[in-house]
Backbone as CSV, one residue per row, in Angstrom:
resi,resn,N_x,N_y,N_z,CA_x,CA_y,CA_z,C_x,C_y,C_z
1,UNK,61.577,-137.281,-346.364,60.113,-137.442,-346.321,59.521,-136.392,-345.394
2,UNK,58.499,-135.666,-345.800,57.899,-134.652,-344.949,57.394,-135.254,-343.655
3,UNK,57.515,-134.495,-342.578,57.110,-135.005,-341.272,55.615,-135.302,-341.224
4,UNK,54.833,-134.581,-342.018,53.391,-134.808,-342.012,53.034,-136.207,-342.514
5,UNK,53.931,-136.826,-343.302,53.655,-138.157,-343.806,53.731,-139.179,-342.674
6,UNK,54.514,-138.849,-341.651,54.668,-139.745,-340.514,53.674,-139.400,-339.416
7,UNK,53.474,-138.079,-339.219,52.567,-137.608,-338.179,51.490,-136.733,-338.813
8,UNK,50.416,-137.349,-339.308,49.371,-136.573,-339.977,48.734,-135.557,-339.048
9,UNK,48.289,-134.450,-339.635,47.654,-133.393,-338.860,46.222,-133.224,-339.311
10,UNK,45.496,-132.370,-338.606,44.139,-132.034,-339.006,43.132,-133.073,-338.580
11,UNK,41.971,-133.076,-339.267,40.852,-133.955,-338.884,41.213,-135.441,-338.868
12,UNK,42.053,-135.880,-339.832,42.399,-137.297,-339.885,43.147,-137.716,-338.631
13,UNK,44.121,-136.905,-338.222,44.903,-137.224,-337.035,44.019,-137.241,-335.799
14,UNK,43.106,-136.268,-335.710,42.208,-136.210,-334.555,41.290,-137.425,-334.534
15,UNK,40.807,-137.816,-335.712,39.915,-138.966,-335.805,40.657,-140.244,-335.410
16,UNK,41.893,-140.413,-335.886,42.691,-141.598,-335.550,42.988,-141.633,-334.059
17,UNK,43.293,-140.454,-333.496,43.571,-140.386,-332.057,42.330,-140.730,-331.247
18,UNK,41.176,-140.240,-331.699,39.928,-140.528,-330.997,39.611,-142.025,-331.048
19,UNK,39.794,-142.636,-332.223,39.561,-144.079,-332.349,40.473,-144.856,-331.408
20,UNK,41.740,-144.469,-331.356,42.699,-145.153,-330.485,42.289,-145.014,-329.021
21,UNK,41.796,-143.835,-328.666,41.342,-143.569,-327.299,40.142,-144.460,-326.950
22,UNK,39.221,-144.594,-327.880,38.033,-145.424,-327.655,38.423,-146.897,-327.541
23,UNK,39.329,-147.345,-328.398,39.773,-148.738,-328.345,40.470,-149.029,-327.014
24,UNK,41.303,-148.099,-326.555,41.993,-148.285,-325.269,40.985,-148.388,-324.128
25,UNK,39.976,-147.530,-324.148,38.943,-147.567,-323.114,38.146,-148.869,-323.193
26,UNK,37.822,-149.293,-324.405,37.061,-150.529,-324.587,37.843,-151.735,-324.083
27,UNK,39.148,-151.726,-324.274,39.983,-152.823,-323.776,39.857,-152.943,-322.266
28,UNK,39.848,-151.801,-321.585,39.715,-151.797,-320.123,38.308,-152.240,-319.714
29,UNK,37.299,-151.660,-320.348,35.904,-151.962,-319.988,35.568,-153.424,-320.273
30,UNK,35.901,-153.903,-321.478,35.606,-155.295,-321.816,36.438,-156.249,-320.965
31,UNK,37.692,-155.870,-320.706,38.548,-156.721,-319.893,38.071,-156.825,-318.456
32,UNK,37.426,-155.767,-317.957,36.930,-155.745,-316.581,35.556,-156.380,-316.460
33,UNK,34.665,-156.031,-317.375,33.264,-156.462,-317.272,32.883,-157.565,-318.257
34,UNK,33.798,-157.927,-319.164,33.456,-158.900,-320.193,32.738,-158.224,-321.351
35,UNK,32.617,-158.941,-322.455,31.977,-158.369,-323.632,30.504,-158.070,-323.376
36,UNK,29.811,-159.002,-322.753,28.386,-158.810,-322.522,28.135,-157.784,-321.419
37,UNK,29.030,-157.712,-320.435,28.845,-156.777,-319.325,29.255,-155.354,-319.653
38,UNK,30.161,-155.196,-320.609,30.603,-153.860,-321.003,29.666,-153.273,-322.043
39,UNK,29.585,-151.951,-322.105,28.679,-151.319,-323.069,29.343,-150.100,-323.696
40,UNK,28.829,-149.714,-324.857,29.314,-148.497,-325.504,29.047,-147.285,-324.617
41,UNK,27.955,-147.326,-323.891,27.618,-146.210,-322.992,28.662,-146.069,-321.881
42,UNK,29.124,-147.202,-321.326,30.161,-147.159,-320.289,31.452,-146.563,-320.848
43,UNK,31.779,-146.976,-322.063,33.009,-146.496,-322.693,32.918,-144.992,-322.941
44,UNK,31.768,-144.540,-323.427,31.568,-143.109,-323.659,31.695,-142.334,-322.354
45,UNK,31.095,-142.854,-321.290,31.149,-142.178,-319.997,32.572,-142.106,-319.473
46,UNK,33.320,-143.180,-319.631,34.700,-143.210,-319.159,35.552,-142.151,-319.854
47,UNK,35.229,-141.883,-321.112,36.000,-140.910,-321.895,35.379,-139.512,-321.873
48,UNK,34.254,-139.383,-321.180,33.515,-138.115,-321.145,33.123,-137.681,-322.558
49,UNK,32.611,-138.660,-323.319,32.138,-138.412,-324.676,30.656,-138.748,-324.752
50,UNK,30.011,-138.270,-325.789,28.620,-138.679,-326.005,28.606,-140.055,-326.641
51,UNK,27.522,-140.776,-326.450,27.376,-142.078,-327.086,27.404,-141.937,-328.602
52,UNK,26.867,-140.848,-329.100,26.857,-140.588,-330.550,28.279,-140.494,-331.099
53,UNK,29.170,-139.865,-330.340,30.566,-139.738,-330.777,31.224,-141.104,-330.874
54,UNK,31.013,-141.941,-329.865,31.594,-143.282,-329.887,31.043,-144.066,-331.076
55,UNK,29.734,-143.956,-331.308,29.102,-144.714,-332.392,29.441,-144.162,-333.771
56,UNK,29.912,-142.933,-333.833,30.387,-142.386,-335.105,31.614,-143.171,-335.573
57,UNK,32.455,-143.555,-334.622,33.668,-144.303,-334.950,33.432,-145.807,-334.982
58,UNK,32.560,-146.290,-334.093,32.253,-147.718,-334.004,30.738,-147.877,-333.873
59,UNK,30.052,-148.102,-334.985,28.574,-148.123,-334.981,27.962,-149.198,-334.090
60,UNK,28.706,-150.294,-333.865,28.174,-151.378,-333.041,29.234,-151.842,-332.052
61,UNK,28.779,-152.553,-331.036,29.707,-153.085,-330.041,30.626,-154.131,-330.667
62,UNK,30.103,-154.906,-331.618,30.920,-155.923,-332.274,32.055,-155.283,-333.077
63,UNK,31.770,-154.180,-333.761,32.819,-153.516,-334.537,33.922,-152.987,-333.615
64,UNK,33.535,-152.534,-332.433,34.529,-152.069,-331.465,35.322,-153.246,-330.912
65,UNK,34.648,-154.348,-330.634,35.344,-155.533,-330.145,36.359,-156.022,-331.175
66,UNK,35.974,-156.010,-332.448,36.909,-156.426,-333.498,38.150,-155.537,-333.491
67,UNK,37.965,-154.232,-333.265,39.105,-153.310,-333.204,39.996,-153.618,-332.007
68,UNK,39.384,-153.961,-330.875,40.157,-154.335,-329.682,40.986,-155.579,-329.964
69,UNK,40.357,-156.571,-330.590,41.058,-157.822,-330.874,42.150,-157.632,-331.918
70,UNK,41.893,-156.768,-332.900,42.925,-156.466,-333.901,44.126,-155.815,-333.238
71,UNK,43.866,-154.948,-332.272,44.965,-154.302,-331.553,45.769,-155.335,-330.770
72,UNK,45.073,-156.296,-330.170,45.767,-157.359,-329.443,46.627,-158.180,-330.401
73,UNK,46.113,-158.460,-331.595,46.903,-159.183,-332.588,48.132,-158.381,-332.996
74,UNK,47.993,-157.061,-333.048,49.112,-156.202,-333.449,50.264,-156.293,-332.467
75,UNK,49.958,-156.697,-331.227,51.017,-156.841,-330.228,51.946,-158.000,-330.578
76,UNK,51.511,-158.875,-331.497,52.318,-160.034,-331.883,52.944,-159.880,-333.260
77,UNK,53.116,-158.648,-333.717,53.677,-158.452,-335.054,55.121,-158.936,-335.149
78,UNK,55.807,-159.102,-334.011,57.191,-159.578,-334.050,57.264,-161.106,-333.936
79,UNK,56.112,-161.779,-334.056,56.111,-163.233,-333.913,57.080,-163.923,-334.882
80,UNK,57.114,-163.561,-336.174,58.050,-164.252,-337.079,59.504,-164.168,-336.607
81,UNK,59.905,-163.002,-336.108,61.290,-162.850,-335.632,61.532,-163.693,-334.385
82,UNK,60.545,-163.699,-333.472,60.702,-164.502,-332.254,60.731,-165.992,-332.574
83,UNK,59.868,-166.408,-333.513,59.838,-167.819,-333.886,61.141,-168.240,-334.559
84,UNK,61.715,-167.360,-335.381,62.992,-167.672,-336.031,64.099,-167.797,-334.994
85,UNK,64.042,-166.948,-333.983,65.089,-166.953,-332.944,64.917,-168.108,-331.950
86,UNK,63.694,-168.262,-331.451,63.454,-169.196,-330.344,62.825,-170.515,-330.769
87,UNK,62.246,-170.551,-331.972,61.523,-171.728,-332.420,60.021,-171.486,-332.349
88,UNK,59.281,-172.169,-333.230,57.832,-171.986,-333.298,57.148,-172.422,-332.008
89,UNK,57.478,-173.604,-331.505,56.793,-174.131,-330.323,56.983,-173.234,-329.103
90,UNK,58.207,-172.839,-328.738,58.350,-171.945,-327.587,57.647,-170.603,-327.770
91,UNK,57.597,-170.101,-329.001,56.959,-168.806,-329.260,55.448,-168.889,-329.092
92,UNK,54.853,-169.990,-329.541,53.417,-170.180,-329.359,53.096,-170.351,-327.874
93,UNK,53.876,-171.169,-327.183,53.621,-171.397,-325.753,53.758,-170.109,-324.949
94,UNK,54.638,-169.207,-325.381,54.784,-167.923,-324.690,53.493,-167.110,-324.796
95,UNK,52.818,-167.175,-325.945,51.548,-166.457,-326.107,50.470,-167.094,-325.239
96,UNK,50.430,-168.425,-325.204,49.445,-169.116,-324.369,49.636,-168.712,-322.906
97,UNK,50.888,-168.657,-322.453,51.170,-168.258,-321.068,50.763,-166.808,-320.821
98,UNK,51.032,-165.939,-321.795,50.641,-164.537,-321.657,49.122,-164.409,-321.560
99,UNK,48.412,-165.243,-322.302,46.948,-165.169,-322.308,46.314,-165.561,-320.985
100,UNK,47.067,-166.226,-320.115,46.533,-166.582,-318.802,46.096,-165.336,-318.038
101,UNK,46.769,-164.217,-318.309,46.436,-162.961,-317.629,45.425,-162.129,-318.418
102,UNK,44.935,-162.667,-319.538,43.992,-161.927,-320.387,42.746,-162.765,-320.648
103,UNK,42.248,-163.375,-319.608,41.140,-164.324,-319.743,39.910,-163.706,-320.415
104,UNK,39.549,-162.486,-320.011,38.345,-161.878,-320.593,38.534,-161.547,-322.067
105,UNK,39.743,-161.153,-322.458,39.992,-160.889,-323.870,39.912,-162.185,-324.682
106,UNK,40.428,-163.268,-324.110,40.326,-164.563,-324.793,38.859,-164.976,-324.905
107,UNK,38.085,-164.743,-323.836,36.661,-165.068,-323.872,35.953,-164.259,-324.961
108,UNK,36.293,-162.962,-325.042,35.671,-162.113,-326.055,36.028,-162.578,-327.461
109,UNK,37.289,-162.980,-327.662,37.681,-163.486,-328.970,36.879,-164.729,-329.317
110,UNK,36.702,-165.617,-328.349,35.958,-166.847,-328.590,34.507,-166.545,-328.955
111,UNK,33.913,-165.571,-328.275,32.516,-165.201,-328.535,32.357,-164.616,-329.935
112,UNK,33.193,-163.623,-330.248,33.026,-162.965,-331.547,33.389,-163.905,-332.691
113,UNK,34.343,-164.815,-332.471,34.701,-165.776,-333.521,33.527,-166.697,-333.825
114,UNK,32.880,-167.189,-332.769,31.737,-168.078,-332.976,30.608,-167.350,-333.703
115,UNK,30.317,-166.127,-333.279,29.240,-165.370,-333.907,29.570,-165.010,-335.349
116,UNK,30.852,-164.741,-335.619,31.268,-164.273,-336.945,31.407,-165.395,-337.959
117,UNK,31.141,-166.641,-337.566,31.175,-167.723,-338.553,30.033,-167.587,-339.561
118,UNK,28.971,-166.865,-339.188,27.857,-166.657,-340.119,28.297,-165.684,-341.215
119,UNK,28.118,-166.035,-342.483,28.591,-165.182,-343.582,28.045,-163.755,-343.570
120,UNK,26.873,-163.539,-342.961,26.290,-162.196,-342.969,26.657,-161.385,-341.729
121,UNK,27.427,-161.979,-340.834,27.832,-161.255,-339.624,28.810,-160.151,-339.997
122,UNK,28.719,-159.012,-339.300,29.571,-157.869,-339.663,31.055,-158.119,-339.426
123,UNK,31.407,-159.096,-338.589,32.820,-159.388,-338.338,33.314,-160.592,-339.149
124,UNK,32.486,-161.099,-340.063,32.864,-162.295,-340.820,34.123,-162.054,-341.657
125,UNK,34.178,-160.938,-342.350,35.349,-160.638,-343.189,36.602,-160.502,-342.323
126,UNK,36.451,-159.866,-341.159,37.575,-159.740,-340.228,38.087,-161.113,-339.812
127,UNK,37.166,-162.041,-339.490,37.560,-163.374,-339.041,38.278,-164.140,-340.155
128,UNK,37.752,-164.061,-341.372,38.397,-164.731,-342.498,39.813,-164.203,-342.713
129,UNK,39.961,-162.885,-342.657,41.280,-162.284,-342.863,42.226,-162.671,-341.734
130,UNK,41.720,-162.730,-340.509,42.567,-163.104,-339.379,43.081,-164.532,-339.552
131,UNK,42.179,-165.453,-339.907,42.607,-166.836,-340.113,43.630,-166.933,-341.244
132,UNK,43.392,-166.180,-342.317,44.334,-166.217,-343.435,45.718,-165.751,-342.998
133,UNK,45.764,-164.618,-342.299,47.042,-164.037,-341.900,47.782,-164.911,-340.879
134,UNK,47.055,-165.408,-339.880,47.709,-166.227,-338.855,48.180,-167.554,-339.449
135,UNK,47.362,-168.157,-340.311,47.763,-169.418,-340.940,49.021,-169.226,-341.766
136,UNK,49.070,-168.144,-342.518,50.238,-167.848,-343.354,51.492,-167.661,-342.493
137,UNK,51.356,-166.898,-341.407,52.485,-166.642,-340.508,52.978,-167.929,-339.864
138,UNK,52.047,-168.750,-339.374,52.426,-169.983,-338.690,53.011,-171.004,-339.660
139,UNK,52.443,-171.096,-340.861,52.970,-172.034,-341.851,54.413,-171.681,-342.203
140,UNK,54.693,-170.391,-342.354,56.057,-169.960,-342.675,57.006,-170.289,-341.527
141,UNK,56.561,-170.091,-340.288,57.410,-170.373,-339.125,57.670,-171.874,-338.981
142,UNK,56.659,-172.696,-339.244,56.830,-174.152,-339.177,57.800,-174.613,-340.264
143,UNK,57.639,-174.081,-341.475,58.547,-174.431,-342.574,59.978,-174.018,-342.249
144,UNK,60.124,-172.860,-341.636,61.461,-172.381,-341.265,62.085,-173.292,-340.207
145,UNK,61.302,-173.672,-339.199,61.813,-174.574,-338.165,62.239,-175.912,-338.765
146,UNK,61.450,-176.395,-339.710,61.795,-177.672,-340.351,63.098,-177.528,-341.147
147,UNK,63.243,-176.414,-341.853,64.462,-176.179,-342.627,65.691,-176.061,-341.722
148,UNK,65.491,-175.564,-340.504,66.592,-175.437,-339.539,66.862,-176.737,-338.797
149,UNK,66.050,-177.768,-339.059,66.237,-179.042,-338.395,65.660,-179.116,-336.998
150,UNK,64.721,-178.215,-336.684,64.128,-178.212,-335.345,62.937,-179.160,-335.232
151,UNK,62.289,-179.453,-336.375,61.078,-180.261,-336.363,61.216,-181.451,-337.302
152,UNK,60.593,-182.569,-336.927,60.584,-183.756,-337.780,59.290,-183.907,-338.566
153,UNK,58.262,-183.125,-338.233,56.975,-183.239,-338.935,57.172,-182.968,-340.420
154,UNK,56.701,-183.914,-341.268,56.903,-183.735,-342.707,55.611,-183.450,-343.462
155,UNK,54.533,-183.158,-342.725,53.271,-182.799,-343.365,53.345,-181.372,-343.913
156,UNK,52.366,-181.018,-344.726,52.309,-179.680,-345.310,52.256,-178.625,-344.207
157,UNK,53.146,-177.645,-344.215,53.166,-176.631,-343.147,51.847,-175.882,-342.982
158,UNK,51.147,-175.657,-344.085,49.872,-174.945,-343.990,48.828,-175.803,-343.274
159,UNK,48.804,-177.091,-343.580,47.867,-177.991,-342.907,48.203,-178.080,-341.421
160,UNK,49.486,-178.120,-341.095,49.904,-178.151,-339.693,49.503,-176.864,-338.981
161,UNK,49.686,-175.733,-339.657,49.291,-174.444,-339.069,47.796,-174.415,-338.795
162,UNK,47.003,-174.915,-339.728,45.546,-174.976,-339.538,45.193,-175.806,-338.303
163,UNK,45.870,-176.937,-338.127,45.595,-177.807,-336.985,46.013,-177.157,-335.668
164,UNK,47.139,-176.443,-335.690,47.583,-175.739,-334.478,46.540,-174.699,-334.069
165,UNK,46.077,-173.921,-335.036,45.098,-172.870,-334.744,43.778,-173.464,-334.238
166,UNK,43.291,-174.495,-334.927,42.026,-175.118,-334.526,42.136,-175.754,-333.145
167,UNK,43.245,-176.458,-332.907,43.454,-177.077,-331.603,43.562,-176.046,-330.499
168,UNK,44.257,-174.965,-330.776,44.448,-173.897,-329.808,43.108,-173.288,-329.397
169,UNK,42.256,-173.034,-330.373,40.959,-172.436,-330.052,40.097,-173.387,-329.221
170,UNK,40.168,-174.684,-329.520,39.441,-175.654,-328.712,39.970,-175.716,-327.290
171,UNK,41.272,-175.662,-327.149,41.900,-175.682,-325.824,41.493,-174.445,-325.027
172,UNK,41.407,-173.297,-325.705,40.980,-172.075,-325.018,39.560,-172.209,-324.486
173,UNK,38.667,-172.816,-325.274,37.285,-173.011,-324.832,37.251,-173.884,-323.575
174,UNK,38.040,-174.959,-323.561,38.083,-175.820,-322.382,38.615,-175.052,-321.167
175,UNK,39.648,-174.256,-321.379,40.207,-173.460,-320.280,39.161,-172.498,-319.718
176,UNK,38.456,-171.806,-320.610,37.433,-170.859,-320.176,36.277,-171.554,-319.466
177,UNK,36.007,-172.801,-319.866,34.858,-173.538,-319.329,35.158,-174.229,-318.009
178,UNK,36.294,-174.963,-317.968,36.534,-175.783,-316.770,37.960,-175.702,-316.233
179,UNK,38.700,-174.675,-316.679,40.064,-174.432,-316.189,41.066,-175.520,-316.561
180,UNK,40.792,-176.276,-317.616,41.811,-177.190,-318.133,43.066,-176.378,-318.431
181,UNK,44.221,-176.854,-317.988,45.484,-176.116,-318.131,45.801,-175.922,-319.619
182,UNK,45.709,-174.681,-320.136,45.918,-174.481,-321.574,47.375,-174.624,-321.990
183,UNK,48.295,-174.293,-321.091,49.717,-174.394,-321.445,50.111,-175.863,-321.595
184,UNK,49.708,-176.689,-320.628,50.030,-178.112,-320.706,49.365,-178.752,-321.926
185,UNK,48.122,-178.379,-322.195,47.395,-178.958,-323.328,48.036,-178.546,-324.654
186,UNK,48.419,-177.264,-324.778,49.043,-176.800,-326.017,50.419,-177.435,-326.193
187,UNK,51.163,-177.600,-325.106,52.478,-178.237,-325.217,52.322,-179.659,-325.758
188,UNK,51.360,-180.400,-325.221,51.123,-181.766,-325.672,50.721,-181.793,-327.149
189,UNK,49.835,-180.867,-327.533,49.399,-180.791,-328.928,50.571,-180.499,-329.858
190,UNK,51.369,-179.502,-329.515,52.476,-179.086,-330.384,53.555,-180.160,-330.487
191,UNK,53.872,-180.792,-329.375,54.905,-181.832,-329.396,54.443,-183.018,-330.236
192,UNK,53.174,-183.421,-330.080,52.677,-184.561,-330.842,52.513,-184.268,-332.317
193,UNK,52.123,-183.045,-332.637,51.844,-182.676,-334.023,53.108,-182.364,-334.809
194,UNK,54.046,-181.666,-334.166,55.209,-181.145,-334.892,56.499,-181.952,-334.672
195,UNK,56.516,-182.794,-333.681,57.645,-183.680,-333.406,58.990,-182.948,-333.399
196,UNK,59.223,-182.107,-332.392,60.500,-181.390,-332.313,61.676,-182.342,-332.070
197,UNK,62.815,-181.997,-332.610,64.025,-182.798,-332.379,64.631,-182.415,-331.038
198,UNK,65.185,-183.391,-330.381,65.783,-183.148,-329.066,67.025,-182.259,-329.213
């Protein structure tokens, strides 16, 4: 396979590199100042770019936030392998524990998810696709755990995955609001819902 197929050159490569640079900067800015406190202007200044350049790649702050969150989701692409090795429940709890150090990113996800529930919101399609993909991944992991004899829950894996996701998002809101322990709450939810075997 030609090397250019793996490492594109020219304008496309420069554009992809610039987008990645902007997303990395936005992760820092939003993580430090929050979604509402961070701005496209701050991100442009941090990169020594014009605001027009940043907006060429990301026309709105919401579109940039969606890219940041998609990148965060990409960090979990090995979830199916980890769940197969360690089990669904320990793998989910590991993400909840990791999120303790990413409070502002979790807050931003909660904000954009709530706003994107409106069908005309620019991130609505992104949110629908995210729910579809995560539900599919979790349902497969739950079914696999059940087949391995790790879980006693006999409900439909997709319905269980939906409940895990919905419960998790509610637990995150409580954590962000009043510091309810999200790890303890998620452990209780998962144990009660999925009934792991001793």
